C-alpha positions in Angstrom: 17.5 31.4 12.5 15.0 29.0 10.6 11.5 30.1 10.3 8.7 27.2 11.2 6.0 27.2 8.5 3.0 25.3 10.1 0.7 26.0 6.9 1.6 25.0 3.3 3.6 27.9 1.5 4.6 28.6 -2.0 8.0 27.7 -2.7 10.3 29.4 -4.3 12.5 27.3 -7.2 13.8 28.4 -10.1 11.2 28.6 -12.8 12.0 26.0 -15.4 11.9 23.2 -13.1 9.2 20.6 -13.0 9.2 19.0 -9.5 8.4 15.0 -9.7 8.4 14.0 -5.6 8.5 15.8 -2.7 9.2 14.4 1.4 9.1 16.2 4.1 11.5 15.3 7.3 10.4 16.6 11.4 12.5 20.1 10.2 13.3 20.0 6.6 12.0 19.4 2.8 13.2 17.7 0.4 12.2 17.7 -3.9 13.5 15.6 -6.9 12.9 17.5 -10.1 11.8 15.8 -13.3 15.5 16.5 -14.4 16.9 14.3 -11.7 17.9 17.2 -9.3 17.7 17.0 -5.5 17.0 20.4 -3.6 16.8 21.0 0.3 15.8 23.1 2.5 15.3 24.1 5.9 17.1 22.3 9.4 20.7 21.5 8.6 22.0 20.4 12.1 22.7 16.7 11.1 23.5 17.2 7.7 20.5 16.0 6.3 20.0 18.4 3.7 22.9 17.1 2.0 25.3 20.3 1.0 28.1 18.6 3.0 28.0 20.8 6.1 25.3 21.4 9.0 23.8 25.1 8.1 20.3 25.9 8.2 18.5 26.7 4.9 15.2 28.8 4.2 15.9 28.4 0.5 15.7 25.7 -1.3 19.4 24.7 -2.4 20.4 21.7 -5.2 22.5 19.1 -3.9 25.6 20.0 -6.0 27.3 16.4 -4.9 24.8 14.5 -6.9 25.6 17.1 -10.0 29.5 16.6 -9.5 29.1 12.9 -9.5 27.3 12.5 -12.2 24.0 11.4 -10.5 20.8 11.6 -11.1 18.2 11.2 -8.2 15.3 9.5 -8.9 13.5 9.5 -5.1 14.0 11.1 -1.9 12.3 10.0 1.8 12.9 12.3 4.8 13.4 11.2 8.1 13.2 12.8 11.6 17.3 13.6 11.0 18.2 12.1 7.9 17.6 11.7 3.8 17.5 8.7 1.7 18.0 9.3 -2.2 17.8 6.8 -4.9 20.2 7.4 -8.0 20.9 6.2 -11.5 24.2 6.5 -12.8 
């Protein structure tokens, strides 16, 4: 079950993270941090959260694939069921 939040809500991200960008799809959200990490949450049925599965999540989760590949997220844009990320190697 994923809750639908129709109004702005505070995020529970680790305290030392500074968000530099955010994008919302129709049912998911993504943020890029100043440190180049990508966090996503929401509906994940089509893999749009980037966690290698189709699981949904109410809590922001770091996209570990980018970290494992040594990629730094610079910008994120969410579509209805997609997420596009500009990265630096």
